[in-house]
DRENMARDO-714523 format. One line per 2 residues: for each residue x, y, z of C-alpha. Coordinates in steps of 0.25 Angstrom, whole numbers. Last residue first. Layout:
BEGIN
X:Y:Z ~ ...
! end
This chain:
BEGIN
-662:224:19 ~ -659:239:20
-653:241:33 ~ -662:246:45
-673:237:46 ~ -682:249:48
-677:257:39 ~ -675:246:28
-689:244:31 ~ -693:258:30
-690:260:17 ~ -694:248:11
-707:250:17 ~ -707:266:10
-702:257:-1 ~ -688:260:-7
-685:269:-22 ~ -676:255:-29
-687:258:-44 ~ -679:270:-43
-664:267:-40 ~ -660:251:-44
-650:242:-38 ~ -656:239:-22
-648:240:-11 ~ -645:256:-12
-660:256:-13 ~ -665:253:-1
-651:262:6 ~ -657:274:1
-672:274:6 ~ -666:267:19
-660:281:19 ~ -670:289:14
-676:283:26 ~ -668:284:37
-663:299:32 ~ -680:305:34
-682:295:47 ~ -669:303:51
-677:316:48 ~ -690:315:55
-699:312:44 ~ -711:322:39
-717:310:27 ~ -712:320:16
-697:320:22 ~ -697:307:21
-702:302:8 ~ -690:314:3
-680:307:10 ~ -686:294:3
-684:298:-9 ~ -670:305:-8
-663:290:-2 ~ -671:285:-13
-663:294:-24 ~ -650:292:-13
-651:278:-14 ~ -652:275:-28
-637:272:-33 ~ -633:266:-22
-633:252:-29 ~ -632:238:-22
-629:241:-6 ~ -631:230:4
-641:243:15 ~ -637:246:28
-644:260:31 ~ -637:274:30
-636:282:42 ~ -644:292:45
-640:307:51 ~ -652:315:55
-652:331:57 ~ -664:340:63
-658:353:63 ~ -670:361:58
-663:363:45 ~ -660:349:43
-650:337:42 ~ -648:325:37
-638:316:37 ~ -637:304:29
-628:290:28 ~ -614:290:34
-613:280:21 ~ -617:290:11
-617:302:18 ~ -631:307:13
-633:323:16 ~ -647:328:19
-648:342:19 ~ -663:346:25
-669:361:25 ~ -660:365:14
-655:381:14 ~ -640:381:10
-636:380:25 ~ -645:367:25
-637:362:15 ~ -624:366:21
-630:360:35 ~ -628:349:27
-615:348:22 ~ -610:350:34
-618:339:42 ~ -614:332:29
-598:336:29 ~ -596:339:13
-599:352:10 ~ -599:360:-1
-613:364:0 ~ -620:358:-15
-608:351:-17 ~ -605:344:-6
-620:342:-3 ~ -618:331:-14
-607:324:-10 ~ -610:321:4
-623:316:-2 ~ -636:324:-4
-647:329:-2 ~ -653:343:3
-668:347:6 ~ -674:360:8
-669:364:-6 ~ -671:379:-14
-657:384:-9 ~ -652:371:-10
-653:372:-26 ~ -646:384:-26
-636:378:-18 ~ -636:366:-28
-633:375:-39 ~ -622:382:-32
-615:370:-28 ~ -616:363:-43
-606:371:-52 ~ -593:363:-50
-598:353:-55 ~ -598:358:-66
-604:351:-80 ~ -614:344:-68
-620:328:-72 ~ -608:322:-66
-606:330:-52 ~ -618:323:-48
-623:328:-33 ~ -635:326:-30
-640:336:-22 ~ -654:333:-19
-662:345:-15 ~ -675:341:-8
-685:350:-8 ~ -695:349:3
-706:358:1 ~ -707:371:-3
-692:374:-4 ~ -695:386:-15
-700:376:-25 ~ -699:386:-35
-682:390:-33 ~ -682:373:-33
-688:372:-45 ~ -682:384:-52
-668:376:-47 ~ -670:365:-51
-675:368:-65 ~ -664:378:-67
-655:366:-64 ~ -661:356:-74
-658:368:-86 ~ -648:367:-85
-638:356:-80 ~ -632:350:-64
-644:354:-56 ~ -653:345:-58
-643:336:-55 ~ -643:342:-38
-654:336:-37 ~ -669:341:-34
-681:333:-22 ~ -695:343:-24
-702:336:-9 ~ -718:340:-6
-720:345:-22 ~ -727:358:-24
-715:366:-27 ~ -711:355:-38
-726:354:-43 ~ -728:370:-45
-715:369:-51 ~ -718:361:-61
-704:363:-70 ~ -701:364:-83
-696:378:-84 ~ -686:372:-74
-683:364:-87 ~ -676:352:-84
-668:346:-93 ~ -657:343:-84
-667:327:-81 ~ -663:326:-96
-649:323:-94 ~ -640:330:-102
-630:323:-115 ~ -628:314:-109
-636:308:-93 ~ -629:297:-95
-625:294:-79 ~ -617:284:-74
-616:280:-61 ~ -606:272:-52
-611:263:-42 ~ -601:262:-30
-606:259:-15 ~ -611:245:-13
-612:239:-24 ~ -606:242:-36
-617:245:-45 ~ -613:251:-58
-623:262:-63 ~ -631:266:-76
-638:283:-78 ~ -646:283:-90
-654:300:-94 ~ -663:301:-103
-657:305:-115 ~ -659:318:-120
-664:324:-135 ~ -680:325:-128
-681:328:-114 ~ -691:322:-109
-700:324:-96 ~ -702:319:-83
-712:330:-73 ~ -722:320:-75
-714:311:-73 ~ -724:306:-57
-716:296:-48 ~ -723:284:-45
-711:273:-49 ~ -719:270:-63
-722:281:-67 ~ -707:284:-63
-702:272:-71 ~ -710:277:-83
-705:289:-84 ~ -693:284:-84
-692:274:-95 ~ -700:285:-105
-686:294:-101 ~ -678:279:-106
-685:281:-117 ~ -682:293:-122
-686:308:-120 ~ -675:309:-110
-680:312:-97 ~ -682:324:-90
-684:327:-74 ~ -694:329:-64
-701:320:-56 ~ -712:315:-48
-716:312:-33 ~ -727:309:-26
-722:299:-12 ~ -724:286:-10
-711:282:-6 ~ -708:276:-19
-712:288:-24 ~ -700:295:-16
-693:285:-23 ~ -697:288:-35
-694:304:-34 ~ -681:301:-27
-677:293:-40 ~ -681:302:-51
-672:312:-44 ~ -658:305:-44
-660:299:-58 ~ -666:284:-61
-676:275:-67 ~ -671:261:-68
-665:251:-80 ~ -656:239:-76
-643:237:-82 ~ -639:224:-88
-625:221:-93 ~ -614:226:-83
-601:224:-88 ~ -598:239:-91
-606:245:-80 ~ -595:238:-70
-603:225:-63 ~ -602:226:-48
-617:226:-48 ~ -626:222:-63
-639:226:-65 ~ -634:238:-70
-639:251:-67 ~ -647:260:-78
-652:270:-72 ~ -661:279:-80
-665:294:-80 ~ -668:304:-73
-661:314:-61 ~ -669:328:-57
-682:334:-50 ~ -690:327:-40
-704:329:-35 ~ -709:325:-23
-721:322:-14 ~ -729:326:-28
-741:338:-28 ~ -754:333:-27
! end
């Protein structure tokens, strides 16, 4: 039986402070969590009952061992998570200043193992057979991950749902100005593109939400999802359907995992065949729930939690 969702991209250990409103130099205690955007999306979809797997790489170290155990605990297949000798598993620290300031500090030197994904080691048949395949912009930032990402997309050739999370992290690029051609190439093989205003501007050169959505559709995608922060989310498809949904009211504790929860719920709704507005309302609710919690992966909501938040019109 094939997978509902295979994601490909970052993995690491999130070390998040257990004290809020405290600068990192003064923090005295941290929680350890599974992290990495593509990995969190797989966790989020698994929490919603989907069969998921992630393609990524870790260090050959105790943190790598921890990540395998965490994936298995969340029900995410880890068969394509392999070690890279000589490179440490990445760790990420953050500071938590609710409601809207969450600085991130990535430790991915000398190179993150997840950028060592090799095209020759991919299970291309499994990638093509998955109902949803999810890749990220970070995977395009360095070789051999760039070639592997584009090879996987080309082999899949828009079979099923192919999601490109624009995932713009300029600090991961040696030359951020060089990103757009690689984004354009990935979009040719994509059916769904997801990004915030900064990310769609990198991909298309356009920042206005509707114009950016149209630019993504013109690039070949069938559904463009543009996150507008406090203005909510805009989704437009190639058939002319449109949904613009405001954010769900929530007391934000840590907004860092909200986008990954949104992504997992987006995949769930697309697989369920829901209409565009229902998909966006549920994805918004999933993101809001995680924003109300400290951690990312272990904070991913259940179907019942999302439905309750949608019904209440807020995260309680």
